[in-house]
C-alpha positions as CSV (number, residue, x, y, z in Angstrom):
1,X,15.5,33.0,13.0
2,X,13.4,35.5,14.7
3,X,16.1,36.3,17.2
4,X,18.7,36.7,14.5
5,X,16.7,38.9,12.2
6,X,14.3,40.6,14.5
7,X,11.5,39.8,12.2
8,X,8.2,38.3,13.5
9,X,7.5,35.0,11.8
10,X,5.1,33.4,14.3
11,X,2.1,34.8,16.1
12,X,1.2,33.3,19.5
13,X,-2.5,32.3,19.8
14,X,-4.3,30.5,22.6
15,X,-2.8,27.0,22.7
16,X,-1.0,27.3,19.4
17,X,1.2,29.3,17.1
18,X,0.3,30.7,13.6
19,X,2.5,32.0,10.8
20,X,2.5,35.7,10.2
21,X,2.3,36.8,6.5
22,X,6.1,37.1,6.5
23,X,6.4,33.7,8.1
24,X,4.2,32.2,5.4
25,X,6.5,33.7,2.8
26,X,9.6,32.3,4.4
27,X,7.9,28.9,4.6
28,X,7.0,29.0,0.9
29,X,10.6,29.7,0.0
30,X,11.9,26.9,2.3
31,X,9.5,24.5,0.6
32,X,10.6,25.5,-2.8
33,X,14.3,25.0,-1.8
34,X,13.4,21.6,-0.4
35,X,11.8,20.6,-3.8
36,X,14.9,21.7,-5.6
37,X,17.3,19.9,-3.3
38,X,15.3,16.7,-3.6
39,X,15.2,17.1,-7.4
40,X,19.0,17.5,-7.5
41,X,19.4,14.5,-5.2
42,X,17.3,12.3,-7.5
43,X,19.2,13.5,-10.5
44,X,22.5,12.5,-8.9
45,X,21.2,9.2,-7.5
46,X,19.5,8.4,-10.8
47,X,22.9,8.3,-12.6
48,X,24.2,5.6,-10.3
49,X,24.6,2.6,-12.7
50,X,25.7,0.0,-10.2
51,X,23.5,-3.1,-9.7
52,X,24.0,-2.9,-6.0
53,X,22.9,-0.7,-3.1
54,X,19.7,0.0,-1.3
55,X,16.2,0.2,-2.9
56,X,13.4,1.3,-0.6
57,X,10.0,-0.2,-1.6
58,X,6.6,0.4,-0.1
59,X,3.5,-1.6,-0.5
60,X,0.4,-2.8,1.4
61,X,0.2,-5.9,3.7
62,X,-2.0,-7.6,1.1
63,X,0.9,-7.7,-1.4
64,X,4.0,-7.7,0.7
65,X,4.6,-11.2,2.0
66,X,3.2,-13.6,-0.6
67,X,4.0,-11.5,-3.7
68,X,6.8,-9.1,-3.2
69,X,9.0,-11.3,-1.0
70,X,9.1,-14.2,-3.6
71,X,10.1,-11.6,-6.2
72,X,12.9,-10.3,-4.0
73,X,14.2,-13.9,-3.4
74,X,14.5,-14.4,-7.1
75,X,16.2,-11.0,-7.4
76,X,18.8,-11.9,-4.7
77,X,19.9,-14.9,-6.7
78,X,20.8,-12.7,-9.7
79,X,21.9,-9.5,-7.9
80,X,23.0,-10.2,-4.4
81,X,24.4,-6.7,-4.0
82,X,20.9,-5.2,-4.1
83,X,19.4,-4.6,-0.6
84,X,15.7,-4.0,-0.5
85,X,14.1,-2.1,2.3
86,X,10.4,-3.3,2.2
87,X,8.0,-1.1,4.0
88,X,4.4,-2.5,4.3
89,X,2.4,0.6,5.1
90,X,-1.3,1.6,4.7
91,X,-0.1,5.2,4.2
92,X,1.0,6.3,0.8
93,X,4.7,7.1,1.2
94,X,5.9,9.9,-1.1
95,X,8.1,9.0,-4.1
96,X,8.8,12.7,-4.7
97,X,10.2,13.2,-1.3
98,X,12.2,9.9,-1.5
99,X,10.3,8.3,1.3
100,X,10.4,5.3,-1.0
101,X,12.0,4.6,-4.4
102,X,9.3,2.2,-5.7
103,X,5.6,1.8,-4.6
104,X,3.2,-1.0,-5.3
105,X,-0.3,0.0,-4.7
106,X,-4.0,-0.9,-5.2
107,X,-4.9,2.6,-6.5
108,X,-3.7,4.9,-9.2
109,X,-0.8,7.3,-8.5
110,X,-1.2,11.0,-8.5
111,X,1.4,13.6,-9.6
112,X,3.1,14.2,-12.9
113,X,6.5,13.2,-11.6
114,X,5.5,9.5,-11.1
115,X,5.7,7.0,-13.9
116,X,3.2,4.3,-13.2
117,X,1.8,1.2,-14.9
118,X,-0.9,-1.3,-14.2
119,X,0.9,-4.6,-13.5
120,X,-2.0,-6.9,-12.5
121,X,-5.4,-7.4,-10.9
122,X,-6.3,-8.7,-7.5
123,X,-9.6,-10.5,-6.8
124,X,-11.1,-10.4,-3.3
125,X,-13.8,-12.6,-1.8
126,X,-15.7,-13.1,1.5
127,X,-14.2,-15.5,4.0
128,X,-14.8,-16.8,7.5
129,X,-14.4,-19.9,9.6
130,X,-16.4,-23.0,8.6
131,X,-19.2,-22.3,11.2
132,X,-20.2,-19.3,9.2
133,X,-21.3,-21.5,6.3
134,X,-24.5,-22.2,8.3
135,X,-27.4,-20.1,6.9
136,X,-28.4,-19.1,10.4
137,X,-24.9,-17.6,11.0
138,X,-25.1,-15.6,7.8
139,X,-28.4,-14.1,8.8
140,X,-26.8,-12.8,12.0
141,X,-23.5,-12.0,10.4
142,X,-20.8,-10.1,12.2
143,X,-18.0,-8.6,10.1
144,X,-14.3,-7.9,10.5
145,X,-13.3,-4.6,8.9
146,X,-10.8,-1.8,8.9
147,X,-10.5,1.2,11.1
148,X,-12.3,4.4,10.2
149,X,-9.2,5.9,8.5
150,X,-9.4,3.1,5.9
151,X,-13.2,2.9,5.6
152,X,-13.0,4.6,2.1
153,X,-11.2,1.5,0.6
154,X,-13.3,-0.4,-2.0
155,X,-13.1,-3.7,-0.1
156,X,-14.4,-2.0,3.1
157,X,-17.3,-0.5,1.2
158,X,-17.9,-3.8,-0.6
159,X,-18.0,-5.8,2.6
160,X,-20.6,-3.4,4.0
161,X,-22.7,-3.6,0.9
162,X,-22.8,-7.4,1.2
163,X,-23.8,-7.3,4.9
164,X,-25.4,-3.8,5.4
165,X,-27.1,-4.7,8.7
166,X,-24.2,-6.7,10.2
167,X,-22.6,-5.7,13.5
168,X,-18.9,-5.0,13.4
169,X,-17.0,-7.6,15.5
170,X,-13.5,-6.2,15.1
171,X,-11.7,-3.3,13.4
172,X,-8.1,-3.6,12.4
173,X,-5.9,-2.4,9.5
174,X,-3.6,-5.4,9.9
175,X,-4.3,-8.2,7.4
176,X,-2.8,-10.8,9.7
177,X,-5.0,-9.7,12.6
178,X,-8.1,-9.9,10.4
179,X,-7.1,-13.4,9.1
180,X,-6.6,-14.7,12.6
181,X,-9.8,-13.1,13.7
182,X,-11.8,-14.7,10.9
183,X,-10.2,-18.1,11.6
184,X,-11.1,-17.8,15.2
185,X,-14.8,-17.4,14.3
186,X,-15.1,-13.8,15.2
187,X,-16.8,-12.8,11.9
188,X,-16.6,-12.4,8.2
189,X,-14.0,-10.5,6.3
190,X,-12.9,-9.6,2.7
191,X,-9.6,-11.1,1.7
192,X,-7.6,-11.4,-1.4
193,X,-8.5,-14.8,-2.9
194,X,-4.9,-15.8,-3.8
195,X,-3.9,-16.3,-0.1
196,X,-7.3,-16.8,1.6
197,X,-7.9,-19.9,-0.6
198,X,-4.6,-21.4,0.8
199,X,-5.2,-20.4,4.4
200,X,-6.3,-23.4,6.6
201,X,-9.4,-22.5,8.6
202,X,-10.9,-20.1,6.1
203,X,-13.8,-20.9,3.8
204,X,-15.3,-18.9,1.0
205,X,-18.8,-17.5,1.5
206,X,-21.5,-16.4,-1.0
207,X,-20.1,-18.2,-4.0
208,X,-22.7,-16.5,-6.1
209,X,-21.3,-13.0,-5.3
210,X,-18.8,-11.9,-8.0
211,X,-15.3,-11.1,-6.7
212,X,-14.3,-7.6,-6.0
213,X,-11.4,-6.8,-8.3
214,X,-8.7,-4.2,-7.7
215,X,-6.0,-3.1,-10.0
216,X,-2.3,-3.3,-9.0
217,X,-0.1,-0.3,-9.9
218,X,3.6,0.0,-9.8
219,X,5.1,3.5,-9.6
220,X,8.5,5.1,-9.6
221,X,9.7,8.7,-9.8
222,X,10.6,9.7,-13.3
223,X,14.1,10.7,-12.3
224,X,14.8,7.3,-10.8
225,X,13.1,4.8,-13.3
226,X,16.3,4.1,-15.3
227,X,18.6,3.4,-12.4
228,X,19.7,-0.2,-12.9
229,X,19.1,-1.4,-9.4
230,X,15.6,0.1,-9.3
231,X,14.9,-1.3,-12.7
232,X,16.0,-4.7,-11.6
233,X,13.6,-4.7,-8.5
234,X,10.7,-3.5,-10.7
235,X,11.4,-6.2,-13.3
236,X,11.5,-8.9,-10.6
237,X,8.1,-7.7,-9.1
238,X,6.5,-7.5,-12.6
239,X,7.7,-11.0,-13.5
240,X,6.3,-12.5,-10.2
241,X,2.9,-10.8,-10.7
242,X,2.8,-12.1,-14.3
243,X,3.6,-15.7,-13.1
244,X,0.9,-15.5,-10.5
245,X,-1.7,-13.9,-12.7
246,X,-4.1,-16.8,-12.6
247,X,-4.1,-17.1,-8.8
248,X,-4.4,-13.3,-8.3
249,X,-7.4,-12.9,-10.5
250,X,-9.0,-16.3,-11.3
251,X,-11.9,-14.7,-13.1
252,X,-9.8,-13.1,-15.8
């Protein structure tokens, strides 16, 4: 663009480039155009009334396999033409930018364009291999937790609060890695009760400690919520969560 217009949009600095004031203005205009194009795309797509096609859904590992997949299996029986792209990701993919059509999260959504509702609660407890039931092991506990980029999560803070002086044995953002690490006797971890209770080789610790409970939120962009195939996926997920309510949060 600089070569075509002769205008200077970038300033070369040591080891990097920076936008000039004119470049910043051009960027702002480009971002505004992107927002309008995405809005137009959502409007067009939102009028698609077919119960077939692709629906992209994002969620976290904790919810993907044992909760979302059964919902999708039931959905396929009724609407085999709907193809779901399920993206388990610790990052929050953008609904506004159409990185995903639907999101199932353990935190509230931000942004006025997103229509969200609480669809359930998830109880978490402390788990490890049977050897950690010994009192001596609990005194010298080692924990399995997340990487620093996820240290702000409630379950990470809760685990630290239960064992403030414990050494960290392993850090991983993968739930499966944490489960196998706990089963292998590496340390203690915080897991959702609904699957940890059914996992061979894991036992519940500190029965007197109340569960940590997190809310489950389902979100969709307001322009897309009435599209039949998206509505069908959301309804299937909501039904599965309702059917599994007692297992997800046994306290309530």
